[in-house]
C-alpha positions in Angstrom: -62.1 -30.7 -28.2 -64.1 -29.1 -31.1 -62.8 -26.9 -33.9 -63.8 -23.6 -32.2 -61.9 -24.4 -29.0 -58.9 -25.8 -31.0 -58.7 -22.6 -33.0 -58.8 -20.6 -29.9 -56.0 -22.6 -28.3 -53.9 -22.5 -31.5 -54.3 -18.7 -31.7 -53.2 -18.3 -28.1 -50.1 -20.4 -28.8 -49.3 -18.4 -31.9 -49.9 -15.1 -30.2 -47.6 -16.0 -27.3 -44.8 -16.4 -29.8 -45.5 -13.1 -31.6 -44.7 -9.5 -30.7 -47.6 -7.5 -32.2 -48.2 -4.1 -30.6 -51.8 -3.8 -31.8 -55.0 -5.8 -31.0 -56.0 -8.1 -33.8 -59.5 -9.3 -34.7 -59.7 -12.3 -37.0 -63.0 -13.0 -38.8 -63.7 -16.4 -40.3 -66.4 -16.6 -43.0 -67.3 -18.3 -46.2 -64.8 -16.1 -48.1 -61.9 -17.1 -45.8 -60.1 -15.1 -43.2 -60.1 -11.4 -42.7 -57.7 -9.7 -40.2 -58.5 -6.3 -38.7 -56.4 -4.1 -36.3 -57.8 -2.4 -33.3 -61.5 -3.0 -33.8 -63.5 -1.7 -30.8 -66.7 -3.2 -29.6 -68.2 -6.6 -28.5 -66.8 -9.5 -30.5 -70.2 -11.1 -31.1 -71.5 -7.8 -32.6 -68.4 -7.5 -34.8 -69.0 -11.1 -36.0 -72.6 -10.5 -36.8 -72.0 -7.1 -38.5 -69.4 -8.7 -40.8 -71.4 -11.9 -41.5 -68.6 -14.1 -40.1 -69.1 -17.6 -38.8 -66.6 -17.0 -36.1 -64.5 -14.1 -34.7 -61.4 -14.0 -32.6 -59.7 -11.1 -30.9 -56.0 -11.2 -29.7 -55.0 -8.6 -27.1 -51.8 -8.0 -25.2 -51.5 -6.0 -22.0 -48.5 -5.9 -19.6 -47.1 -9.2 -20.8 -50.5 -11.0 -20.7 -51.9 -12.5 -23.9 -55.7 -13.0 -24.2 -57.6 -14.6 -27.1 -61.4 -14.2 -27.1 -63.7 -16.2 -29.5 -67.3 -15.8 -30.6 -69.2 -18.2 -32.9 -73.0 -18.5 -33.3 -74.1 -18.4 -29.6 -70.8 -19.5 -28.2 -68.1 -17.5 -26.5 -64.8 -18.4 -24.9 -61.6 -16.8 -23.7 -58.1 -18.1 -23.0 -55.2 -16.1 -21.6 -51.7 -16.6 -20.4 -49.3 -14.7 -18.3 -45.6 -15.1 -18.6 -43.9 -16.7 -15.6 -42.3 -14.3 -13.2 -38.6 -13.8 -13.8 -36.4 -14.8 -10.9 -33.7 -12.4 -10.0 -30.2 -13.7 -9.4 -30.2 -11.6 -6.3 -32.8 -14.0 -4.8 -30.2 -16.9 -4.8 -26.7 -17.2 -3.5 -24.2 -17.4 -6.3 -23.2 -20.9 -5.1 -26.7 -22.1 -6.2 -26.5 -20.6 -9.6 -23.1 -21.8 -10.7 -21.9 -25.4 -10.4 -19.3 -26.0 -7.8 -15.9 -27.1 -9.0 -15.2 -30.8 -8.7 -12.3 -31.6 -6.5 -10.0 -34.5 -7.5 -9.8 -37.3 -4.9 -6.5 -39.2 -4.6 -6.7 -42.9 -3.5 
């Protein structure tokens, strides 16, 4: 996997662990990183307008995390959705708690 896709995957992993309420755009350029909140518009246009080598956008909606990336003619997107939560009402209590072990006399 190349650096662009590795960065995209790493950002998704970090974003899944975080709790930011705002969308975040990360620009990568010769001067380093620049992070901007809630920047509207196409990511490639934002990258070009700011003279960045690559741009990434992290968004969260209804528990879903998405990371988009754009770099010199390339674009990719990764997303994750949290697994559904299982309600204890779906299972009998005997399946949720271990049964007591009965002593057996010989």
